[in-house]
C-alpha positions in Angstrom: 0.6 5.3 -22.6 0.6 8.3 -19.2 4.2 8.1 -17.6 2.8 6.5 -14.4 1.3 3.7 -16.7 4.2 3.0 -18.1 6.5 3.5 -15.2 4.1 0.8 -13.6 4.2 -1.2 -15.9 8.5 -1.5 -16.1 8.2 -2.2 -12.7 5.7 -4.9 -12.6 6.8 -6.4 -15.9 10.2 -6.6 -14.5 9.1 -8.3 -11.4 7.3 -10.7 -13.1 10.0 -11.9 -15.2 12.1 -12.1 -12.2 9.8 -14.6 -10.8 8.6 -12.1 -8.1 4.8 -11.4 -7.2 3.6 -8.2 -7.2 0.9 -5.7 -7.6 0.0 -1.8 -7.5 -1.0 -0.5 -4.5 -1.9 3.2 -3.7 -2.8 5.7 -6.2 -3.3 3.9 -9.3 -5.2 1.4 -7.2 -7.8 4.2 -6.6 -8.0 5.2 -10.0 -9.5 1.5 -10.6 -11.7 1.3 -7.4 -12.3 4.9 -6.8 -11.6 8.3 -8.2 -8.5 8.9 -10.3 -6.5 11.7 -8.6 -3.2 13.3 -9.3 -0.4 11.5 -8.1 3.6 11.8 -8.8 4.7 8.1 -8.1 4.1 4.2 -8.2 3.3 2.5 -5.3 3.8 -0.9 -5.6 4.2 -4.2 -2.9 6.2 -7.9 -3.7 6.6 -10.8 -1.8 9.9 -11.1 -0.2 9.4 -13.5 3.1 11.7 -12.4 6.1 15.4 -13.2 5.4 14.8 -13.5 1.4 14.6 -9.6 1.6 18.2 -9.1 0.1 17.6 -11.0 -3.2 14.7 -8.8 -4.1 16.3 -5.6 -3.1 19.4 -6.7 -4.9 17.4 -7.7 -7.9 15.6 -4.1 -8.2 18.4 -2.3 -7.4 20.5 -3.6 -10.4 17.2 -3.0 -12.6 16.2 0.7 -11.3 18.1 4.0 -10.3 18.1 4.2 -6.5 17.0 7.3 -5.1 18.8 7.0 -2.0 22.8 6.5 -1.8 22.2 3.8 1.1 18.7 2.6 -0.6 20.0 -1.0 0.1 20.6 -0.3 3.4 17.5 1.9 3.8 15.2 -1.0 2.4 16.5 -3.6 4.6 15.7 -1.2 7.7 12.5 -0.2 6.5 11.1 -2.9 4.1 10.7 -0.2 1.2 12.5 0.1 -1.7 12.8 3.4 -3.5 13.9 3.5 -7.2 13.3 5.5 -10.1 11.8 4.4 -13.6 13.4 4.5 -16.8 10.7 7.9 -17.3 12.1 9.3 -14.1 8.7 8.5 -12.4 9.6 7.6 -8.6 8.6 4.3 -8.0 7.9 2.9 -3.8 8.0 -1.0 -4.0 7.2 -2.4 -0.5 8.1 -6.0 0.5 5.6 -7.9 1.6 5.7 -10.7 4.3 3.1 -10.3 7.0 -0.4 -12.3 6.4 -2.4 -9.6 5.2 0.3 -8.8 2.5 0.6 -11.9 1.5 -3.3 -12.1 1.2 -3.0 -9.1 -0.9 -1.1 -10.3 -3.2 -3.0 -13.5 -3.5 -6.4 -11.6 -4.2 -4.8 -9.0 -6.8 -6.6 -9.2 -9.7 -5.5 -7.5 -13.6 -7.1 -4.5 -14.7 -6.6 -2.4 -17.9 -5.4 0.8 -17.3 -4.9 1.4 -21.0 -5.9 -0.4 -24.0 -3.7 -3.6 -23.8 -2.4 -2.5 -20.7 -3.2 -4.3 -17.8 -1.5 -4.7 -14.7 -2.5 -6.3 -11.3 -3.9 -4.0 -8.3 -4.6 -4.8 -4.9 -8.4 -5.7 -4.0 -10.7 -2.6 -3.1 -11.3 -3.9 0.3 -7.4 -4.5 1.0 -6.8 -0.8 -0.4 -9.4 0.4 2.0 -7.3 -1.2 4.9 -4.0 0.5 3.8 -5.5 4.1 3.6 -6.9 3.4 6.8 -4.0 2.6 8.4 -2.1 5.5 6.8 -4.7 7.9 7.7 -3.4 11.1 6.1 -6.4 13.3 4.9 -5.9 12.3 1.3 -6.6 8.8 2.2 -9.1 9.1 3.8 -10.8 11.1 0.6 -9.6 8.1 -1.2 -11.5 5.8 1.1 -14.5 7.7 0.0 -14.2 7.7 -3.3 -13.8 3.8 -3.2 -16.6 3.4 -0.6 -19.1 5.7 -3.3 -17.8 3.8 -6.2 -18.2 0.0 -5.2 -20.9 0.5 -2.4 -22.5 -2.9 -1.8 -19.8 -5.1 -3.6 -17.5 -4.5 -0.7 -16.4 -7.3 1.6 -16.9 -4.8 4.6 -16.6 -7.9 7.4 -12.5 -8.2 5.9 -11.9 -4.1 6.5 -13.1 -4.7 9.8 -11.3 -7.8 10.3 -8.1 -6.5 9.2 -8.4 -2.9 11.0 -9.0 -4.7 14.3 -6.1 -6.8 13.9 -3.8 -3.8 13.1 -4.9 -1.5 16.1 -4.5 -4.7 18.4 -1.2 -5.1 17.3 0.0 -1.8 18.0 -1.1 -2.0 21.6 -0.3 1.5 22.7 -3.1 3.1 24.9 -2.4 6.4 23.0 -3.4 4.9 19.6 -5.8 7.2 18.1 -8.5 5.3 16.2 -10.9 7.6 14.3 -14.1 7.3 12.8 -13.6 9.0 9.7 -15.9 7.1 6.8 -18.8 5.2 7.2 -19.7 1.6 5.8 -21.7 -0.9 6.6 -25.0 0.6 5.1 -27.9 -2.0 4.6 -26.9 -4.3 2.1 -23.2 -3.6 2.0 -20.8 -6.7 2.3 -22.2 -9.0 5.2 -22.9 -5.5 7.4 -26.9 -5.0 8.0 -25.8 -1.9 10.6 -24.3 1.1 10.0 -20.6 1.2 11.7 -18.2 3.3 11.7 -14.2 2.0 10.7 -11.5 3.1 12.1 -9.2 5.0 10.2 -6.2 6.6 11.5 -3.1 5.3 13.4 -0.6 7.8 14.1 3.0 7.9 14.3 4.8 6.1 17.1 8.3 6.0 18.1 9.1 2.6 19.9 12.7 2.7 20.0 13.9 0.5 17.1 13.2 1.7 13.8 11.5 -1.5 12.4 9.3 -1.0 15.3 6.8 2.5 14.4 4.0 2.9 11.7 5.5 5.0 9.1 3.0 8.0 8.3 4.1 10.0 5.5 7.8 9.9 7.3 10.0 12.7 5.3 13.4 11.1 4.7 14.8 13.8 2.5 13.5 16.7 0.1 13.6 14.0 -2.7 12.1 11.2 -1.1 9.6 10.6 1.2 8.1 7.1 2.4 4.6 6.4 1.6 2.4 5.1 4.7 0.4 3.0 2.7 3.3 0.9 1.6 4.7 -0.2 4.8 1.5 -1.5 6.9 4.0 -4.4 8.2 6.1 -2.1 10.4 3.4 -2.3 12.8 4.1 -6.0 13.7 8.2 -5.8 13.5 
């Protein structure tokens, strides 16, 4: 078993045994829906309704080694828990509560990464939304691999709808929404004409730390918040 899959299984099995709903997002989901690429960490999301975050955070920090001395405070402020699996692979666990994130978990399905190792991942459409909001070069590349592999099976209307929602929630005149990837080819989803999907939302500081989009925000040399696990910071 690869170290990443081993770490992902350890995390998701723990969350399941603790009664928390979770799934994989990020590069391991890209491996399922697009083309595998090198990655050093595991991105996942877990249901943690507003007001219930401490219960989830404390359970995770009791089980896994924290990557920051202020991991609990950081998780409460940014809704992402930065921990490390027993095999030393970094785990970025986002706390889901926003409607989109709840739908991601509802729509998640298992995928067999290795023989006998089935782990839940987000859908291809939801992965595209995560990646489009993140908008880093590698995220745009990931979107392209998902589109090439999944093609007509993609629900393009869902992708369009949630990207419009996130763009509107930002309500920022300087919001840079760029067309990086072509979807909606004839026969794809319910779209009949080619269209451009917004694929970039820039970092915008808005005073309160919870009111910003985190796009590859460097925390320190060892811990980087992955933008694809903090979408809901747009709406807080």
